BADOLUM-259666 format. One record per residue (C-alpha): residue in one letter; y, x, z. Coordinates in nm, 3 decimals. Layout:
N
res=A, north=Y, east=X, up=Z
...
This chain:
226
res=M, north=4.026, east=1.380, up=8.992
res=T, north=4.245, east=1.200, up=8.736
res=K, north=4.545, east=1.405, up=8.623
res=V, north=4.878, east=1.221, up=8.625
res=R, north=5.218, east=1.361, up=8.530
res=P, north=5.566, east=1.211, up=8.480
res=V, north=5.697, east=1.186, up=8.124
res=S, north=6.051, east=1.201, up=7.992
res=G, north=6.221, east=0.866, up=7.951
res=G, north=6.031, east=0.720, up=8.245
res=G, north=5.667, east=0.645, up=8.292
res=R, north=5.361, east=0.857, up=8.350
res=A, north=5.084, east=1.020, up=8.150
res=V, north=4.727, east=0.970, up=8.270
res=E, north=4.428, east=1.173, up=8.148
res=V, north=4.132, east=0.939, up=8.098
res=P, north=3.780, east=1.058, up=8.000
res=P, north=3.661, east=0.886, up=7.679
res=E, north=3.372, east=0.712, up=7.858
res=R, north=3.616, east=0.549, up=8.103
res=L, north=3.873, east=0.424, up=7.853
res=E, north=3.734, east=0.072, up=7.825
res=G, north=3.734, east=0.025, up=8.203
res=W, north=4.078, east=0.183, up=8.240
res=F, north=4.236, east=-0.055, up=7.986
res=S, north=4.060, east=-0.353, up=8.141
res=R, north=4.217, east=-0.264, up=8.475
res=F, north=4.556, east=-0.212, up=8.305
res=A, north=4.530, east=-0.561, up=8.159
res=A, north=4.436, east=-0.712, up=8.496
res=R, north=4.729, east=-0.545, up=8.672
res=H, north=4.981, east=-0.671, up=8.417
res=G, north=4.874, east=-1.030, up=8.361
res=G, north=4.674, east=-0.966, up=8.044
res=V, north=4.743, east=-0.802, up=7.708
res=V, north=4.956, east=-0.955, up=7.433
res=S, north=4.875, east=-0.719, up=7.150
res=T, north=4.719, east=-0.391, up=7.035
res=S, north=4.884, east=-0.198, up=6.752
res=V, north=4.709, east=0.093, up=6.579
res=T, north=4.875, east=0.325, up=6.329
res=P, north=4.737, east=0.661, up=6.213
res=G, north=4.926, east=0.842, up=6.487
res=R, north=4.941, east=0.594, up=6.774
res=C, north=4.759, east=0.319, up=6.959
res=L, north=4.994, east=0.091, up=7.155
res=V, north=4.881, east=-0.177, up=7.400
res=T, north=5.147, east=-0.423, up=7.521
res=A, north=5.091, east=-0.630, up=7.834
res=V, north=5.210, east=-0.982, up=7.913
res=D, north=5.472, east=-0.853, up=8.158
res=G, north=5.614, east=-0.601, up=7.905
res=A, north=5.436, east=-0.290, up=8.032
res=T, north=5.288, east=-0.064, up=7.765
res=A, north=5.004, east=0.190, up=7.745
res=S, north=5.008, east=0.418, up=7.443
res=V, north=4.791, east=0.699, up=7.309
res=S, north=4.910, east=0.950, up=7.050
res=A, north=4.647, east=1.105, up=6.824
res=A, north=4.583, east=1.463, up=6.936
res=F, north=4.299, east=1.549, up=6.696
res=G, north=4.334, east=1.405, up=6.348
res=E, north=4.429, east=1.038, up=6.314
res=F, north=4.324, east=0.691, up=6.421
res=T, north=4.174, east=0.452, up=6.169
res=P, north=4.468, east=0.212, up=6.141
res=Q, north=4.404, east=-0.157, up=6.190
res=G, north=4.759, east=-0.289, up=6.217
res=E, north=4.845, east=-0.530, up=6.500
res=S, north=4.588, east=-0.750, up=6.673
res=E, north=4.616, east=-1.015, up=6.941
res=G, north=4.487, east=-0.918, up=7.284
res=L, north=4.309, east=-0.598, up=7.381
res=V, north=4.125, east=-0.444, up=7.083
res=L, north=3.997, east=-0.092, up=7.151
res=D, north=3.757, east=-0.035, up=6.861
res=A, north=3.975, east=0.223, up=6.683
res=L, north=4.067, east=0.406, up=7.003
res=L, north=3.709, east=0.427, up=7.130
res=A, north=3.576, east=0.541, up=6.792
res=Y, north=3.839, east=0.816, up=6.788
res=A, north=3.789, east=0.926, up=7.149
res=L, north=3.409, east=0.940, up=7.143
res=V, north=3.375, east=1.157, up=6.832
res=S, north=3.186, east=1.483, up=6.895
res=R, north=3.432, east=1.773, up=6.877
res=R, north=3.424, east=2.152, up=6.898
res=I, north=3.748, east=2.277, up=7.052
res=G, north=3.895, east=2.622, up=7.103
res=L, north=4.059, east=2.683, up=7.441
res=L, north=4.339, east=2.932, up=7.498
res=L, north=4.441, east=2.964, up=7.865
res=V, north=4.715, east=3.219, up=7.930
res=R, north=4.932, east=3.303, up=8.226
res=L, north=5.117, east=3.628, up=8.279
res=G, north=4.848, east=3.785, up=8.495
res=G, north=4.538, east=3.674, up=8.311
res=H, north=4.369, east=3.472, up=8.042
res=S, north=4.053, east=3.277, up=7.973
res=I, north=3.951, east=3.194, up=7.618
res=G, north=3.658, east=2.998, up=7.490
res=V, north=3.498, east=2.738, up=7.268
res=A, north=3.378, east=2.405, up=7.405
res=Q, north=3.146, east=2.148, up=7.251
res=D, north=3.206, east=1.797, up=7.388
res=G, north=3.356, east=1.932, up=7.710
res=V, north=3.102, east=2.210, up=7.771
res=V, north=3.202, east=2.576, up=7.726
res=V, north=2.960, east=2.757, up=7.495
res=V, north=3.151, east=3.084, up=7.433
res=S, north=3.404, east=3.245, up=7.664
res=T, north=3.583, east=3.555, up=7.788
res=T, north=3.804, east=3.591, up=8.095
res=D, north=4.024, east=3.879, up=8.207
res=S, north=4.299, east=3.946, up=8.460
res=R, north=4.568, east=4.212, up=8.466
res=Q, north=4.804, east=4.313, up=8.744
res=V, north=5.162, east=4.202, up=8.687
res=H, north=5.392, east=4.252, up=8.986
res=G, north=5.627, east=3.977, up=9.098
res=R, north=6.000, east=4.010, up=9.070
res=N, north=6.178, east=4.260, up=9.297
res=K, north=6.495, east=4.132, up=9.463
res=A, north=6.618, east=4.478, up=9.563
res=G, north=6.917, east=4.614, up=9.374
res=G, north=7.012, east=4.943, up=9.211
res=W, north=6.788, east=5.194, up=9.037
res=S, north=6.485, east=5.079, up=9.232
res=Q, north=6.514, east=4.731, up=9.086
res=Q, north=6.556, east=4.863, up=8.734
res=R, north=6.249, east=5.086, up=8.760
res=F, north=6.050, east=4.797, up=8.904
res=A, north=6.165, east=4.568, up=8.622
res=R, north=6.060, east=4.822, up=8.357
res=R, north=5.720, east=4.861, up=8.523
res=R, north=5.675, east=4.483, up=8.538
res=E, north=5.772, east=4.443, up=8.173
res=G, north=5.518, east=4.706, up=8.079
res=Q, north=5.245, east=4.535, up=8.280
res=A, north=5.328, east=4.198, up=8.122
res=R, north=5.319, east=4.351, up=7.775
res=V, north=4.974, east=4.502, up=7.839
res=A, north=4.844, east=4.170, up=7.982
res=L, north=4.967, east=3.968, up=7.684
res=Q, north=4.830, east=4.222, up=7.438
res=A, north=4.488, east=4.192, up=7.604
res=A, north=4.509, east=3.812, up=7.578
res=A, north=4.601, east=3.832, up=7.210
res=D, north=4.318, east=4.076, up=7.137
res=D, north=4.063, east=3.850, up=7.307
res=A, north=4.196, east=3.542, up=7.126
res=V, north=4.154, east=3.723, up=6.794
res=R, north=3.801, east=3.830, up=6.890
res=V, north=3.680, east=3.493, up=7.025
res=L, north=3.871, east=3.228, up=6.831
res=A, north=3.972, east=3.375, up=6.494
res=P, north=3.617, east=3.422, up=6.359
res=R, north=3.525, east=3.064, up=6.460
res=L, north=3.825, east=2.876, up=6.317
res=G, north=3.612, east=2.717, up=6.046
res=E, north=3.393, east=2.543, up=6.303
res=L, north=3.675, east=2.418, up=6.531
res=D, north=3.826, east=2.070, up=6.520
res=A, north=4.131, east=2.187, up=6.716
res=V, north=4.267, east=2.441, up=6.962
res=V, north=4.400, east=2.331, up=7.302
res=L, north=4.662, east=2.550, up=7.468
res=C, north=4.681, east=2.582, up=7.846
res=G, north=4.893, east=2.766, up=8.100
res=D, north=5.238, east=2.922, up=8.088
res=R, north=5.445, east=2.816, up=7.787
res=Q, north=5.644, east=3.140, up=7.781
res=A, north=5.326, east=3.348, up=7.768
res=L, north=5.183, east=3.122, up=7.498
res=E, north=5.501, east=3.159, up=7.291
res=A, north=5.468, east=3.537, up=7.317
res=L, north=5.117, east=3.510, up=7.171
res=R, north=5.239, east=3.273, up=6.901
res=G, north=5.443, east=3.562, up=6.764
res=D, north=5.130, east=3.767, up=6.694
res=P, north=5.062, east=3.735, up=6.318
res=R, north=4.687, east=3.767, up=6.378
res=L, north=4.695, east=3.433, up=6.563
res=G, north=4.888, east=3.229, up=6.308
res=E, north=4.585, east=3.021, up=6.205
res=V, north=4.482, east=2.973, up=6.569
res=F, north=4.819, east=2.822, up=6.659
res=A, north=4.820, east=2.618, up=6.338
res=L, north=4.517, east=2.432, up=6.481
res=A, north=4.680, east=2.378, up=6.821
res=S, north=4.712, east=2.025, up=6.960
res=P, north=5.069, east=1.929, up=7.066
res=R, north=4.967, east=1.880, up=7.430
res=V, north=4.973, east=2.189, up=7.655
res=L, north=4.758, east=2.161, up=7.968
res=D, north=4.903, east=2.290, up=8.293
res=V, north=4.642, east=2.507, up=8.465
res=P, north=4.632, east=2.752, up=8.758
res=E, north=4.549, east=3.122, up=8.722
res=P, north=4.292, east=3.139, up=8.440
res=R, north=3.936, east=3.191, up=8.566
res=R, north=3.601, east=3.081, up=8.426
res=A, north=3.592, east=2.775, up=8.655
res=V, north=3.941, east=2.683, up=8.534
res=L, north=3.823, east=2.717, up=8.173
res=D, north=3.536, east=2.477, up=8.245
res=E, north=3.779, east=2.223, up=8.389
res=A, north=4.013, east=2.267, up=8.092
res=A, north=3.724, east=2.196, up=7.853
res=V, north=3.667, east=1.860, up=8.022
res=R, north=4.039, east=1.781, up=8.030
res=A, north=4.086, east=1.876, up=7.665
res=R, north=3.841, east=1.601, up=7.572
res=A, north=4.022, east=1.341, up=7.784
res=V, north=4.266, east=1.096, up=7.627
res=E, north=4.624, east=1.106, up=7.755
res=V, north=4.755, east=0.752, up=7.808
res=V, north=5.132, east=0.713, up=7.855
res=V, north=5.212, east=0.414, up=8.076
res=R, north=5.559, east=0.261, up=8.089
res=E, north=5.625, east=-0.027, up=8.323
res=S, north=5.831, east=-0.328, up=8.217
res=P, north=6.200, east=-0.304, up=8.321
res=Q, north=6.167, east=-0.585, up=8.577
res=N, north=5.872, east=-0.409, up=8.745
res=S, north=6.004, east=-0.053, up=8.737
């Protein structure tokens, strides 16, 4: 199922598999009366429709081969970029578990998955709440330490073979891992996009590998059509 999310400033972001990009943009053009121009810079591909709607893709892994501005729909640079074979590290972390792996062209080839008990928040007051909070903090600390250890074990030795690392899950948990000095080079390879995923399990890691390969297209409608 295609993943769609709202973006700040209006519009929506759509995850499109590389093999479906050409068809997706053809349908975009048909919905909006055709395409006026395609602009490609190293960091961005921007398609502008006749009615003023736009569809843009920001480079997540390296850069596009710039071709300036062309009339109509010209997808050569975008397709060449999207269809490149890539080896990607995956770091999925939520407070109660993690799944870490390496994927080649959307297929997981190395992985590890673990879960740890972290109690939910206790709404009771007094000493009971304080003891519960301390226990929960301890459980969270142990869970994040396990995630960091596995990331060091699985990803750190393979950094030289990775094109990028894709982060997934809870941003607060990921930020906690970012503070681990052993993972500095892992986070240095991280793509700007963070995938929202449910509780990390092996099946979720497989789905994230496919999504990591997809291209995120940001669509903004023209003011008169919005």
